[in-house]
C-alpha positions in Angstrom: -18.6 -6.9 32.0 -16.2 -9.5 30.3 -14.6 -8.7 27.1 -16.1 -10.5 24.1 -14.4 -13.5 22.8 -12.8 -12.9 19.5 -13.1 -15.8 17.0 -9.5 -15.8 15.9 -7.8 -14.7 19.2 -4.4 -16.2 19.4 -4.3 -17.2 15.9 -1.9 -16.4 13.1 -3.2 -15.7 9.6 -1.0 -15.4 6.5 -2.6 -13.7 3.4 -0.8 -13.7 0.1 -1.7 -10.7 -2.2 -2.6 -9.2 1.2 -1.6 -5.5 0.7 -4.6 -4.4 -1.4 -8.0 -5.2 -2.7 -9.6 -8.5 -1.3 -6.4 -9.4 0.6 -6.2 -6.1 2.5 -9.9 -6.5 3.6 -9.2 -10.0 4.8 -6.1 -8.9 6.7 -8.1 -6.2 8.5 -11.0 -8.5 9.2 -8.7 -11.2 10.7 -6.9 -8.6 12.9 -10.3 -7.3 14.2 -11.2 -10.8 14.9 -8.1 -11.4 17.2 -5.4 -12.7 14.8 -1.9 -11.6 14.3 -1.3 -11.4 10.5 1.3 -11.9 7.9 0.9 -9.5 4.9 2.6 -11.0 1.7 3.0 -9.2 -1.8 5.7 -8.3 -4.1 6.1 -4.7 -2.9 7.4 -4.4 0.7 6.3 -0.8 0.9 2.7 -1.5 0.6 3.0 -4.4 3.0 4.6 -2.2 5.5 2.0 0.6 5.2 -0.8 -1.9 5.9 1.1 -3.5 8.8 1.4 -0.2 10.5 -2.3 0.4 9.9 -3.4 -2.9 11.3 -1.2 -2.5 14.4 -2.6 1.1 15.0 -6.1 0.2 14.5 -6.4 -3.3 16.2 -3.3 -3.5 18.4 -2.5 -6.8 16.6 1.0 -7.8 15.4 1.4 -7.7 11.6 4.4 -8.9 9.8 5.1 -7.5 6.3 6.9 -9.8 3.8 7.8 -9.3 0.2 7.6 -12.5 -1.7 6.8 -13.3 -5.4 4.5 -16.3 -4.8 5.1 -17.6 -8.3 8.7 -18.3 -7.3 9.0 -21.7 -6.0 12.1 -21.3 -4.1 11.0 -18.0 -2.5 8.3 -19.9 -0.7 10.7 -21.6 1.4 12.2 -18.3 2.6 8.8 -16.9 3.3 7.7 -19.9 5.5 11.0 -19.9 7.3 10.6 -16.3 8.2 6.9 -16.6 9.4 7.6 -19.6 11.5 10.7 -17.9 13.0 8.6 -15.0 13.9 5.3 -16.6 15.0 6.1 -20.3 15.3 3.0 -21.3 13.5 0.3 -20.5 10.9 -3.3 -21.2 11.7 -5.0 -19.7 8.7 -3.4 -19.4 5.2 -5.2 -17.5 2.5 -3.9 -18.2 -1.1 -5.3 -14.8 -2.5 -2.4 -13.7 -4.8 -3.6 -13.7 -8.3 -3.3 -11.9 -11.7 -5.3 -11.7 -15.0 -3.3 -9.6 -17.5 -5.0 -8.1 -20.5 -4.3 -9.4 -24.0 -5.4 -8.4 -27.5 -6.3 -11.9 -28.6 -5.8 -15.6 -27.5 -3.3 -16.0 -30.6 -1.2 -13.2 -29.2 -0.7 -14.7 -25.8 3.0 -15.5 -25.3 4.4 -18.4 -23.4 5.8 -16.1 -20.8 2.5 -14.4 -20.0 0.8 -17.9 -19.9 3.5 -19.3 -17.4 3.2 -16.1 -15.3 -0.5 -16.5 -14.9 -0.3 -20.2 -13.9 2.8 -19.4 -11.7 0.9 -16.9 -9.6 -2.6 -18.2 -9.5 -1.9 -21.9 -9.4 1.6 -22.9 -8.7 2.2 -20.5 -5.9 -0.9 -21.7 -4.0 0.2 -25.4 -4.6 3.7 -24.8 -3.2 2.8 -22.7 -0.2 0.0 -25.2 0.9 2.5 -28.2 0.8 4.9 -26.2 2.8 2.4 -25.0 5.6 -0.3 -27.8 5.6 1.9 -30.5 7.1 2.9 -28.2 9.8 -0.7 -27.2 10.5 -1.6 -30.8 10.7 1.4 -31.5 13.1 0.3 -28.7 15.3 -3.3 -29.9 15.6 -5.1 -28.2 12.7 -5.7 -25.1 10.7 -7.8 -23.6 7.8 -6.7 -22.9 4.3 -8.6 -20.7 2.0 -8.2 -20.4 -1.6 -9.3 -17.4 -3.4 -10.9 -18.7 -6.8 -13.0 -17.0 -9.4 -16.4 -17.4 -11.0 -14.4 -17.5 -14.3 -13.2 -21.1 -13.2 -16.8 -22.1 -14.2 -17.8 -19.3 -16.5 -14.6 -18.5 -18.6 -14.6 -16.0 -21.5 -12.2 -15.4 -24.3 -10.9 -12.4 -22.4 -9.7 -14.4 -19.3 -8.9 -17.8 -20.4 -5.6 -18.5 -18.9 -6.7 -17.0 -15.7 -9.9 -19.1 -15.7 -8.0 -22.3 -16.4 -5.7 -21.6 -13.5 -8.5 -20.8 -11.2 -10.3 -24.1 -12.3 -7.0 -25.9 -11.3 -7.2 -24.2 -7.9 -10.6 -25.6 -7.4 -9.4 -28.9 -8.1 -6.4 -28.4 -5.6 -9.0 -27.4 -3.0 -10.7 -30.6 -3.1 -7.7 -32.7 -3.3 -5.8 -30.8 -0.5 -8.9 -31.3 1.6 -8.5 -35.0 1.3 -4.7 -35.0 1.6 -4.5 -32.9 4.8 -7.7 -33.8 6.6 -9.0 -34.3 9.2 -6.8 -31.9 11.0 -6.5 -29.3 8.2 -9.6 -27.8 6.5 -9.2 -26.6 2.8 -11.9 -24.5 1.2 -12.2 -22.0 -1.6 -14.2 -18.7 -2.1 -15.4 -18.4 -5.7 -15.3 -14.7 -6.2 -17.4 -12.8 -8.7 -16.7 -9.3 -9.9 -15.4 -7.0 -7.2 -14.4 -3.4 -7.3 -10.9 -3.8 -6.5 -7.9 -2.0 -8.1 -8.2 -4.3 -11.2 -11.6 -2.8 -11.9 -10.0 0.5 -12.7 -9.2 -1.0 -16.1 -13.0 -2.1 -16.8 -15.3 -0.1 -19.1 -17.6 0.6 -16.1 -20.6 1.7 -18.2 -20.5 -1.7 -20.0 -19.9 -3.7 -16.9 -22.5 -1.9 -15.0 -25.2 -2.6 -17.7 -24.0 -6.3 -17.9 -24.1 -6.8 -14.0 -27.7 -5.7 -13.9 -28.6 -9.2 -15.0 -27.1 -10.6 -11.7 -29.7 -11.4 -8.9 -28.0 -8.6 -6.8 -27.5 -6.3 -9.8 -24.0 -5.0 -9.2 -20.3 -5.7 -8.5 -19.2 -6.3 -5.1 -17.4 -3.9 -2.7 -14.1 -5.5 -1.4 -15.2 -5.7 2.2 -18.1 -8.0 1.1 -15.5 -10.9 0.9 -15.1 -10.7 4.7 -18.0 -12.7 5.8 -17.0 -15.8 3.9 -13.4 -15.4 4.8 -14.2 -15.1 8.6 -16.6 -18.0 8.4 -14.0 -20.4 6.8 -11.0 -19.1 9.0 -12.9 -19.5 12.3 -14.6 -22.1 14.6 -18.1 -21.8 12.7 -16.9 -23.9 9.9 -15.3 -26.9 11.7 -17.4 -29.2 9.6 -16.7 -27.5 6.2 -13.7 -28.7 4.0 -13.4 -29.2 0.2 -16.1 -26.6 -0.4 -16.1 -24.0 -3.0 -18.3 -21.1 -1.9 -19.5 -18.6 -4.5 -19.4 -15.0 -3.4 -20.6 -13.6 -6.7 -23.8 -11.6 -6.5 -25.8 -14.7 -7.5 -24.1 -15.3 -10.8 -23.6 -19.0 -10.0 -27.4 -19.4 -9.7 -27.9 -18.2 -13.3 -27.4 -21.5 -15.0 
């Protein structure tokens, strides 16, 4: 019997915000699909821990890199390190994000506002412009931006985050035009997922609210994987500039 062909065999996937939550699940899924991975977050310890797990479980190479993606100049160092190690990036996932709590819109400081846009929008812009041209020169690649349903359904509680993610949707469509046909650029518009951030939720209130969704619940982190693997792999070769909801059906409730 021949071994099954893995859809990402021989590929290199870089995931920002890759050490926990949705990022962690995508790193593990890409490695199981045959890819070597680059795990990026601000805390090197968590990256190293996941990298060791990836290699132990899948046998794939995993490079842990500490980088604050909201730091424009730090992106250059990140890209240099990755290309020195692997010589290429086939899949880039701009997953790093943050949505800090605030007491009121009037209380939001300039520093908080800038930080939200730096991590959620500026970082994805900068990393894409560094990597996409190299992807195109090498013959192709896939870029996946992790957006949010908040980009279409904002609330007063997440307005700067929602605005940044709306900007990420625009970048997705613009980058698809800028770097096609070799590079495909798409986004996953995520709904409520039970990641680390959900620990701050009032779960009784959230659970009651989510009953109105067609699927009636929040997502488990691993449920992001199907869309991510589709967009990263050969099944999506005619998909670019798409923003795909993975939100329990919330987008359907118009």
